[in-house]
C-alpha positions as MATLAB code, in Angstrom:
seq = 'MTPADAALRRTLGVRDAVVVGLGSMIGAGVFSALGPAARAAGSGLLPALALAAVVAYCNAMSSARLAARYPASGGTYVYGRERLGAFWGYLAGWAFVVGKTASCAAMALTVGAYVWPGQAHAVAVAAVVALTAVNYGGVQKSAWLTRGIVAVVLAVLAAVVVACLASGRGDAGRLDVGLSSGAGGVLQAAGLLFFAFAGYARIATLGEEVRDPARTIPRAIPLALGIALVVYACVAVAVLSVLDADRLGHATAPLADAVRVAGVPGLAPVVRGGAAVAALGSLLALILGVSRTTLAMARDGHLPGALAAVHPRFRVPHRAELAVGAVVAVLAATVDVRGAIGFSSFGVLAYYAVANASAWTLSAAPRARVVPAVGLLGCATLAFALPVASVAVGAGVLAVGVAAYGVRRPHAGRRGA';
ca = [
     -26.784  -28.714   -6.166;
     -30.113  -27.279   -4.610;
     -29.990  -23.537   -4.136;
     -29.033  -24.575   -0.128;
     -26.378  -26.266   -0.754;
     -24.998  -23.499   -2.812;
     -25.612  -21.015   -0.442;
     -22.878  -19.551    2.179;
     -23.139  -19.871    6.107;
     -24.519  -16.378    7.894;
     -22.509  -16.820   10.866;
     -20.765  -13.081   11.432;
     -22.886  -10.815   13.578;
     -22.361   -6.888   14.033;
     -19.049   -7.277   16.145;
     -17.136  -10.141   13.879;
     -18.443   -7.638   10.469;
     -17.001   -4.770   12.250;
     -13.713   -6.513   13.117;
     -13.520   -8.168    9.844;
     -13.611   -4.210    8.058;
     -10.731   -2.910   10.354;
      -8.757   -5.820    9.813;
      -9.111   -4.241    6.151;
      -8.623   -1.028    7.212;
      -6.139   -0.926    9.963;
      -4.002   -2.816    7.947;
      -0.507   -1.858    6.287;
      -2.160    1.290    4.391;
      -1.952    2.939    8.169;
       1.940    1.854    8.428;
       2.787    3.387    4.466;
       0.150    5.333    3.282;
       0.764    8.401    5.541;
       4.318    8.908    3.446;
       3.046    9.264    0.316;
       0.007   11.234    1.160;
       2.637   13.765    3.095;
       4.324   13.766   -0.054;
       1.593   14.870   -2.116;
      -0.525   17.372   -0.187;
       2.232   19.142    2.149;
       0.490   20.837    5.248;
      -2.387   20.119    3.842;
      -2.283   16.277    4.444;
      -5.142   16.476    7.680;
      -7.604   18.412    5.263;
      -6.693   15.306    2.780;
      -7.305   13.052    5.798;
     -10.612   14.770    6.319;
     -11.592   14.562    2.654;
     -10.948   11.080    2.076;
     -13.252   10.264    4.964;
     -16.088   12.359    3.868;
     -15.748   10.412    0.481;
     -15.613    6.781    2.192;
     -18.595    8.183    4.500;
     -21.057    8.473    1.572;
     -19.443    5.157   -0.208;
     -19.711    3.397    2.977;
     -23.478    5.126    3.924;
     -24.474    3.879   -0.170;
     -22.713    0.485    0.356;
     -24.861   -0.201    3.532;
     -28.326    0.264    1.969;
     -27.528   -1.844   -0.664;
     -26.135   -4.662    1.219;
     -29.230   -4.672    3.605;
     -31.666   -4.990    0.063;
     -28.990   -7.347   -1.422;
     -27.447   -9.485    1.187;
     -25.423  -11.682   -1.425;
     -21.569  -12.163   -1.983;
     -20.377  -10.127   -4.157;
     -20.870   -6.237   -3.089;
     -20.781   -3.389   -5.699;
     -20.854   -6.514   -9.028;
     -24.188   -7.915   -7.446;
     -25.469   -4.044   -6.636;
     -24.182   -2.659  -10.509;
     -25.937   -5.460  -11.754;
     -29.178   -5.329  -10.046;
     -29.793   -1.750  -10.237;
     -27.701   -0.732  -13.553;
     -27.315   -3.343  -15.714;
     -25.035   -6.519  -16.213;
     -22.275   -4.193  -17.633;
     -21.867   -1.958  -14.925;
     -21.985   -4.765  -12.393;
     -19.543   -6.487  -14.106;
     -17.406   -3.871  -14.978;
     -17.383   -3.450  -11.134;
     -16.339   -7.007  -10.319;
     -14.106   -6.692  -12.762;
     -11.963   -3.709  -11.501;
     -12.322   -5.455   -7.676;
     -11.027   -8.679   -8.963;
      -8.215   -8.004  -10.779;
      -7.066   -5.124   -8.900;
      -7.627   -6.604   -5.174;
      -5.747   -9.418   -6.964;
      -2.256   -7.585   -6.782;
      -2.807   -5.848   -4.204;
      -3.057   -9.320   -2.144;
       0.430  -10.140   -3.243;
       1.932   -6.435   -2.721;
       0.457   -7.286    1.138;
       1.467  -10.598    0.870;
       5.544   -9.229   -0.375;
       4.901   -6.345    2.099;
       4.845   -9.516    4.682;
       8.088  -11.027    3.498;
       9.669   -7.858    3.559;
       9.156   -7.187    7.467;
       9.398  -10.395    8.404;
      12.966  -11.767    6.410;
      13.911   -9.510    3.850;
      16.515  -11.910    2.035;
      13.587  -14.194    1.650;
      10.775  -11.957    0.999;
       8.975  -13.794   -1.345;
       9.355  -17.392   -0.110;
       7.788  -15.627    3.385;
       4.864  -14.448    0.857;
       3.923  -17.352   -0.616;
       3.804  -19.255    3.125;
       1.240  -16.239    4.209;
      -0.650  -16.489    1.363;
      -0.630  -20.406    1.620;
      -1.516  -20.157    5.590;
      -4.103  -17.304    4.965;
      -5.679  -19.134    2.572;
      -6.435  -22.618    4.213;
      -7.419  -20.292    7.437;
     -10.275  -18.904    4.778;
     -11.058  -22.339    3.319;
     -12.091  -23.791    6.938;
     -14.745  -21.418    7.165;
     -15.546  -17.414    8.186;
     -15.733  -18.047   11.377;
     -12.395  -19.081   11.343;
     -11.088  -15.881    9.354;
     -13.014  -13.700   11.828;
     -10.932  -14.981   14.616;
      -7.571  -14.312   13.676;
      -8.748  -11.262   12.495;
      -9.928  -10.405   15.688;
      -6.521  -11.371   16.842;
      -4.636   -9.116   14.589;
      -6.591   -6.369   14.668;
      -6.168   -6.012   18.550;
      -2.130   -6.157   18.031;
      -1.918   -3.806   15.729;
      -4.460   -1.426   17.655;
      -1.661   -1.807   20.488;
       0.895   -0.889   18.927;
      -0.500    2.004   17.167;
      -1.302    3.146   20.279;
       2.076    2.571   21.459;
       3.150    4.666   18.652;
       0.695    7.554   19.647;
       1.713    7.865   23.289;
       5.250    7.799   22.575;
       5.013   10.979   20.108;
       2.302   12.840   21.854;
       4.503   11.985   25.460;
       7.811   12.691   24.200;
       8.111   16.144   24.654;
      10.120   16.681   21.030;
       6.448   17.042   19.736;
       5.394   20.176   18.217;
       2.234   21.608   17.466;
       3.256   24.258   15.227;
       3.714   21.465   12.571;
       0.179   20.655   12.785;
      -0.122   24.206   11.082;
      -2.827   23.381    7.921;
      -2.054   24.883    4.658;
      -2.565   24.454    1.401;
       1.774   24.241    0.421;
       1.519   21.926   -2.458;
      -1.919   23.003   -3.853;
      -5.593   21.895   -3.893;
      -4.594   19.733   -6.653;
      -2.143   17.918   -4.059;
      -4.811   17.871   -1.721;
      -6.754   15.900   -3.954;
      -4.369   13.602   -4.699;
      -3.496   12.962   -1.368;
      -7.097   11.969   -0.661;
      -7.098    9.791   -3.350;
      -4.120    7.566   -1.811;
      -5.414    7.699    1.672;
      -9.201    6.623    0.375;
      -7.460    3.177   -0.500;
      -6.424    2.632    3.376;
     -10.314    3.601    3.958;
     -11.741    1.350    1.458;
     -11.522   -1.968    3.110;
     -15.281   -1.431    4.850;
     -16.430   -2.842    1.419;
     -15.475   -6.206    2.595;
     -18.473   -6.350    5.000;
     -20.804   -5.575    2.417;
     -18.695   -8.516    0.191;
     -19.792  -11.266    2.348;
     -23.451   -9.591    2.697;
     -24.449  -13.826    2.415;
     -22.391  -14.625    5.353;
     -23.794  -11.869    7.661;
     -26.578  -12.767   10.082;
     -29.710  -10.217    9.753;
     -28.086   -8.463    7.086;
     -30.528   -5.706    6.527;
     -29.983   -4.673   10.273;
     -26.278   -5.844   10.823;
     -24.811   -4.797    7.519;
     -26.341   -0.564    8.468;
     -24.615   -0.882   11.787;
     -21.481   -2.620   11.408;
     -19.883   -0.377    7.807;
     -20.436    2.822    9.519;
     -19.626    1.604   13.276;
     -15.903    0.506   11.630;
     -15.778    3.480    9.262;
     -15.733    5.624   12.470;
     -13.335    3.607   14.399;
     -10.911    3.536   11.602;
     -11.155    7.074   11.356;
     -10.266    8.119   14.890;
      -7.131    5.996   14.871;
      -5.860    7.697   11.567;
      -6.810   10.853   12.950;
      -4.549    9.957   15.987;
      -1.934    8.501   14.287;
      -1.694   11.243   11.589;
      -1.628   13.850   14.391;
       1.100   12.115   16.712;
       3.418   11.249   13.507;
       2.876   15.290   12.069;
       3.727   16.421   15.415;
       7.454   14.875   15.827;
       7.895   14.678   11.623;
       6.595   17.702    9.624;
       5.188   17.167    6.734;
       8.231   17.365    4.545;
       9.756   14.643    6.634;
       6.721   12.552    6.663;
       6.529   12.766    3.044;
      10.720   11.186    2.288;
      10.109    8.333    5.288;
      10.478    5.236    3.808;
       8.925    4.056    7.527;
       7.433    6.647    8.979;
       5.944    5.371   12.016;
       9.470    3.731   12.668;
      11.252    7.163   12.035;
       8.711    8.889   14.244;
       9.015    6.948   17.342;
      12.905    7.362   17.004;
      12.573   10.773   16.741;
      10.817   10.752   20.024;
      13.425    9.283   21.561;
      12.116    5.740   21.961;
      14.042    3.870   19.382;
      13.235    0.484   20.972;
       9.963    1.135   19.755;
      11.170    0.680   15.918;
      11.043   -2.871   16.128;
       7.923   -3.670   17.390;
       6.187   -0.744   14.971;
       7.986   -3.083   12.180;
       6.527   -5.923   13.525;
       3.043   -4.618   13.914;
       3.003   -3.619   10.081;
       4.091   -7.003    9.253;
       0.809   -8.316   11.262;
      -0.907   -5.522    9.693;
      -0.195   -6.721    6.315;
      -1.684   -9.889    7.284;
      -4.623   -8.854    8.421;
      -5.199   -6.791    5.465;
      -4.038  -10.062    3.662;
      -6.505  -12.032    4.998;
      -9.627   -9.558    3.741;
      -8.393   -9.195    0.658;
      -8.392  -12.819    0.033;
     -12.033  -13.031    1.460;
     -13.459  -10.191   -0.558;
     -11.790  -11.375   -3.740;
     -12.981  -14.445   -3.739;
     -16.520  -14.074   -2.349;
     -17.028  -11.518   -5.384;
     -15.354  -14.315   -7.760;
     -18.149  -16.646   -6.829;
     -20.617  -13.882   -7.926;
     -19.628  -13.678  -11.255;
     -18.429  -17.552  -11.747;
     -22.252  -17.745  -10.882;
     -23.202  -15.386  -13.684;
     -21.092  -16.805  -16.281;
     -18.275  -14.369  -16.335;
     -15.783  -16.198  -14.740;
     -15.744  -20.696  -15.082;
     -18.685  -22.150  -13.523;
     -16.522  -24.307  -11.155;
     -15.500  -21.405   -9.324;
     -19.129  -21.187   -7.930;
     -19.043  -24.368   -5.720;
     -19.509  -23.952   -2.151;
     -17.867  -26.485    0.458;
     -21.041  -28.874    1.720;
     -19.095  -28.814    5.261;
     -17.331  -25.111    5.901;
     -20.218  -23.421    3.340;
     -17.448  -21.419    1.993;
     -16.688  -20.931   -1.903;
     -13.313  -23.399   -1.548;
     -12.686  -23.689   -5.426;
     -13.023  -19.568   -5.766;
     -10.474  -19.407   -2.364;
      -7.780  -22.031   -3.792;
      -8.017  -20.438   -7.426;
      -7.639  -16.811   -6.159;
      -4.851  -18.333   -3.133;
      -2.958  -19.842   -6.378;
      -2.749  -16.642   -8.336;
      -1.669  -14.780   -5.291;
       1.020  -16.865   -4.667;
       2.277  -17.244   -8.101;
       2.357  -13.634   -8.158;
       4.335  -13.268   -4.967;
       6.911  -15.690   -5.624;
       7.567  -14.507   -9.214;
       6.892  -11.068   -9.845;
       7.725   -8.148   -7.024;
       4.464   -5.648   -7.684;
       4.464   -3.706   -4.544;
       5.176   -0.836   -6.917;
       3.289   -1.382   -9.616;
      -0.199   -1.446   -8.380;
      -0.967    2.390   -8.311;
      -4.380    1.646   -9.931;
      -5.662   -0.074   -7.547;
      -6.701    3.003   -6.055;
      -8.672    4.091   -9.337;
     -10.026    0.529   -9.471;
     -11.441    0.883   -6.110;
     -12.251    4.631   -6.743;
     -14.004    3.394   -9.907;
     -16.187    0.091   -8.186;
     -17.374    2.509   -5.548;
     -18.253    5.358   -8.381;
     -20.558    2.344   -9.784;
     -21.999    1.536   -5.453;
     -22.824    5.010   -5.538;
     -24.978    4.894   -9.133;
     -26.741    2.037   -7.731;
     -27.514    3.437   -4.555;
     -28.787    6.232   -5.992;
     -31.274    4.406   -7.952;
     -32.930    3.339   -4.411;
     -34.886    6.649   -3.699;
     -36.099    9.188   -6.134;
     -36.504   11.799   -3.251;
     -33.803   14.522   -3.291;
     -32.640   13.872    0.642;
     -32.041   10.197   -0.077;
     -29.939   11.340   -2.965;
     -27.705   13.813   -1.585;
     -25.305   11.584   -0.112;
     -25.172    9.119   -3.163;
     -24.604   12.027   -5.267;
     -21.540   13.449   -3.335;
     -19.938    9.791   -2.928;
     -20.272    9.312   -6.926;
     -18.536   12.995   -7.718;
     -15.701   12.627   -4.898;
     -14.923    9.081   -5.950;
     -14.980   10.898   -9.861;
     -12.993   13.176   -8.391;
     -10.076   11.685   -6.449;
      -9.850    9.095   -9.402;
      -8.459   11.398  -11.986;
      -6.392   13.525   -9.334;
      -4.158   10.525   -8.852;
      -1.024   10.196  -10.261;
      -1.235   10.448  -14.421;
       0.540    6.920  -14.500;
      -2.304    5.179  -12.359;
      -5.133    6.849  -14.197;
      -3.540    5.282  -17.364;
      -2.412    2.211  -15.982;
      -6.145    1.981  -13.997;
      -8.125    2.978  -17.619;
      -5.920    0.412  -19.345;
      -7.390   -2.331  -16.920;
     -10.830   -1.289  -17.015;
     -10.476   -1.470  -20.705;
      -9.129   -4.432  -20.941;
     -12.004   -6.023  -18.958;
     -14.369   -4.044  -21.068;
     -13.162   -6.174  -24.291;
     -13.229   -9.099  -22.458;
     -17.094   -8.327  -21.496;
     -17.661   -8.158  -25.156;
     -16.346  -11.390  -25.522;
     -17.896  -12.912  -23.334;
     -21.118  -11.702  -23.895;
     -22.526  -13.952  -26.209;
     -22.232  -16.920  -23.240;
     -22.803  -15.107  -20.519;
     -24.867  -17.053  -17.905;
     -28.406  -17.061  -16.477;
     -28.914  -13.036  -16.517;
     -28.112  -12.443  -19.796;
     -25.342  -10.735  -19.552;
];
């Protein structure tokens, strides 16, 4: 196979790249992350959101600079490998693939729980099969579907914001900012909310499928992040205005509860439907991201070489996509991992810590190093502010990856990893 045969097709422009990022960020997280974050931060929810946004911004800028320099599939796996050495790239890739595979299964089960609670596992498997088929047909088809999903989710969120703010039942006093749970609670909430922002990485992970990546990616990443931040802030303010931080923290379906309290109970089923659609969007983007990182790791010998194949017609990593889809489908059919993936936030923060450390090496100029330095410090702080169980499981997953690297190193691929 020639290098041209092994390459993916560059079809995504700025708008498509932004949509892919939004499909990841404005996903199920906006429907579910606010509750746990409010429970951790109390009256410090809005500062926690701001802190998560600052760390996400630093990571986004670091990722954009790196993606423009290395426009290949794999995202931080590639950046860490090229800038820091094979081990650090591998560690980032391992954290992403393992953590996000569990996230895929959890997101699929979220779809099932919303669509048909009595058959959640069956619906989850069907969703995985359908979205894997869409991805198999080419990244452009995935972008088209994501465009429709993002439009639906944004419409639902706009309805929630309008219902809450126009109901007359909102109270600006509920927006008072404080530290009722202490600084530790704000940090923990920021770590939980950061997970919802992390979807902009999908733009960088698809770097090999973006047209004019040196121009497109640095524009698309901050644009997608900015839109997501505005949406999250509007939703958080609207929901807090009708539910105080304590009620929000104990709500199982915060947005649905908010529209009921606002006096629009008929909107609650629409919100639940929007959550299902959002989860589908997140699942679609997650499968895209995991399969591309799997492709990059397979090219270097860290995963079976067969997974590096590119379909001659559709120009997608079809074997990697089918393998990821199969693993996720088995997980979704057999276990409920929705409550067991706290390590995903830890893994995502570890992944971005490698990205910031990689960006640090791009320039020796002090001003150029401010953003990656803040991003690296922010990632480390938020990672270890997560619940102890999440930190323990996340560290354990990384340790397994390190052990696997040590075993495979003598057999690694062309880069001498």
